[in-house]
C-alpha positions in Angstrom: -69.9 -90.0 102.8 -66.6 -91.8 102.3 -64.1 -89.1 102.8 -62.2 -88.3 106.0 -64.2 -85.2 106.9 -67.5 -87.0 106.5 -66.2 -89.9 108.7 -65.0 -87.5 111.4 -68.3 -85.7 111.6 -70.2 -89.0 111.6 -68.1 -90.4 114.5 -68.4 -87.1 116.5 -72.2 -87.0 116.2 -72.8 -89.2 119.2 -73.3 -89.6 122.9 -70.5 -90.9 125.2 -70.1 -92.0 128.8 -67.2 -93.2 130.9 -69.5 -95.0 133.3 -67.5 -98.2 133.5 -64.2 -96.3 134.2 -65.9 -94.2 136.9 -67.4 -97.3 138.6 -64.1 -99.2 138.4 -62.1 -96.3 139.9 -64.3 -93.7 141.6 -61.6 -91.9 143.4 -59.9 -90.9 140.2 -62.7 -90.6 137.6 -66.0 -88.8 137.9 -68.9 -90.2 135.8 -69.1 -87.9 132.8 -71.6 -87.6 129.9 -70.6 -86.1 126.5 -73.1 -85.5 123.7 -72.5 -83.9 120.3 -75.4 -83.2 117.9 -75.4 -81.6 114.4 -76.5 -78.0 114.1 -78.0 -77.8 110.6 -78.7 -74.1 110.8 -74.9 -73.3 111.1 -72.0 -74.0 108.8 -71.5 -77.6 107.7 -69.7 -79.6 110.3 -71.1 -77.6 113.2 -71.9 -79.7 116.3 -73.3 -78.7 119.7 -71.1 -80.2 122.5 -72.5 -80.6 126.1 -70.3 -82.2 128.8 -71.8 -82.8 132.2 -71.5 -84.8 135.3 -73.9 -87.7 135.3 -75.3 -86.7 138.6 -76.4 -83.3 137.1 -76.8 -83.5 133.4 -79.1 -80.4 133.3 -76.1 -78.2 134.2 -73.3 -78.8 131.7 -69.9 -77.7 132.9 -68.8 -77.3 129.2 -70.9 -76.2 126.3 -69.4 -75.4 123.0 -70.0 -75.4 119.3 -67.4 -77.4 117.4 -66.9 -77.2 113.6 -65.0 -79.8 111.8 -63.4 -78.6 108.5 -60.7 -79.4 106.0 -57.6 -77.2 105.6 -54.6 -77.5 103.2 -52.6 -79.3 105.9 -55.4 -81.6 107.1 -58.5 -81.7 109.2 -59.3 -79.2 111.9 -62.0 -78.9 114.6 -62.7 -75.3 115.4 -63.6 -74.6 119.1 -66.2 -71.9 119.7 -67.7 -70.6 122.9 -71.4 -69.7 123.2 -72.0 -66.3 124.7 -74.3 -66.4 127.8 -74.3 -70.1 127.4 -76.7 -70.7 130.2 -79.5 -69.8 127.7 -78.8 -73.0 125.9 -78.1 -75.5 128.7 -79.9 -78.7 127.8 -80.2 -77.8 124.1 -78.5 -81.1 123.2 -81.7 -82.8 124.3 -84.1 -80.0 123.2 -84.6 -79.7 119.4 -86.4 -76.3 119.6 -83.7 -74.7 121.8 -80.9 -76.2 119.8 -82.4 -74.7 116.6 -82.1 -71.2 118.1 -78.3 -71.2 118.3 -77.1 -68.8 115.7 -73.7 -67.7 114.4 -74.1 -64.4 116.3 -74.1 -66.4 119.6 -70.6 -67.8 118.9 -67.2 -66.6 119.9 -64.0 -68.3 118.4 -61.6 -69.6 121.1 -58.3 -68.5 119.7 -55.5 -71.1 119.8 -58.0 -73.9 120.8 -58.6 -75.7 117.6 -57.8 -79.3 117.3 -55.5 -80.5 114.5 -56.8 -83.9 113.5 -55.3 -86.8 111.6 -56.5 -90.3 110.6 -55.0 -93.1 112.6 -56.0 -96.7 112.4 -59.8 -96.9 111.9 -60.3 -93.5 113.6 -58.9 -90.1 114.3 -56.4 -88.5 116.7 -56.6 -84.8 117.5 -54.4 -82.4 119.5 -54.9 -78.8 120.4 -52.9 -76.7 118.0 -49.3 -75.8 119.0 -48.4 -72.4 120.4 -49.7 -72.6 124.0 -52.4 -70.0 123.1 -55.5 -71.9 124.4 -55.8 -70.1 127.7 -58.0 -71.5 130.5 -58.8 -69.8 133.8 -58.9 -72.3 136.7 -59.4 -71.0 140.3 -58.1 -67.6 139.4 -55.0 -68.9 137.6 -54.3 -68.6 133.9 -53.1 -71.8 132.3 -52.8 -73.0 128.8 -54.6 -76.2 127.6 -52.9 -79.3 126.3 -55.5 -81.7 125.1 -55.6 -84.9 123.1 -58.6 -86.7 121.6 -58.8 -90.2 120.2 -62.0 -91.2 118.4 -63.1 -94.4 116.7 -66.3 -96.5 116.2 -66.1 -97.9 119.8 -65.8 -94.6 121.6 -63.5 -91.8 122.6 -60.5 -91.2 124.8 -59.6 -87.7 126.0 -57.0 -86.1 128.3 -56.8 -82.5 129.2 -54.1 -80.8 131.3 -53.5 -77.2 132.2 -49.9 -75.8 132.3 -48.3 -72.7 133.7 -47.5 -70.3 130.8 -44.1 -69.4 132.2 -42.8 -72.7 133.7 -44.9 -75.1 131.5 -45.4 -77.2 134.7 -48.8 -79.0 134.9 -51.2 -77.2 137.2 -54.4 -79.2 136.7 -55.7 -82.2 134.9 -55.8 -86.0 135.0 -52.8 -87.6 136.7 -54.2 -91.1 136.2 -54.5 -91.1 132.4 -57.2 -90.5 129.8 -60.9 -90.6 130.3 -62.3 -93.6 128.4 -65.7 -93.0 126.9 -67.9 -95.6 125.4 -70.4 -94.7 122.6 -73.9 -94.6 124.0 -75.9 -92.8 121.3 -75.6 -92.3 117.5 -76.8 -89.0 116.2 -75.3 -89.3 112.7 -78.7 -89.6 111.2 -79.3 -85.9 112.1 -76.4 -84.8 109.7 -78.1 -82.7 107.0 -77.8 -84.3 103.5 -76.4 -81.1 102.0 -73.4 -81.3 104.3 -72.3 -84.3 102.3 -71.8 -82.1 99.3 -70.0 -79.5 101.3 -67.6 -82.2 102.7 -66.4 -83.4 99.3 -62.7 -82.7 98.6 
């Protein structure tokens, strides 16, 4: 698995925590856990994402199915919601529950894919342009601006929400990116047949 798509999926198949950042600066950063595990029953490159506060990992505040793929102009990570996602809370740690996620449970999030490029020894991804990734926060519609940096050491992310008319920032980190260290490696769960599918 020596091509870019294979490396991206391998680096994504992991657990992450920003524990050190949260302990160093608790007023600005909550302690967050992120886990992504392969979903062999779905299209190659499909990963279950659960993001939760460390104080309540059983109730993720974000659960998605991401799918890394290759397009003519580079790598892309498709972002898909899970319908009635409470049914699958905790599936990232429950093999039987995770195996029940099917394509019929997924809903594409329009405008919310990440365009990804190789940089240094890792990858940088940003939500596709066009201001179409809409997010409701406290009754207000905003569009998401998001950046992801991923390497062998961990992951850095920053999400902000902006007013569709004025483009002013409405929510999101004012103190800079969340810095996640790698805590688990789930790359051994990547199905062998994905390697064939990932070949250019």
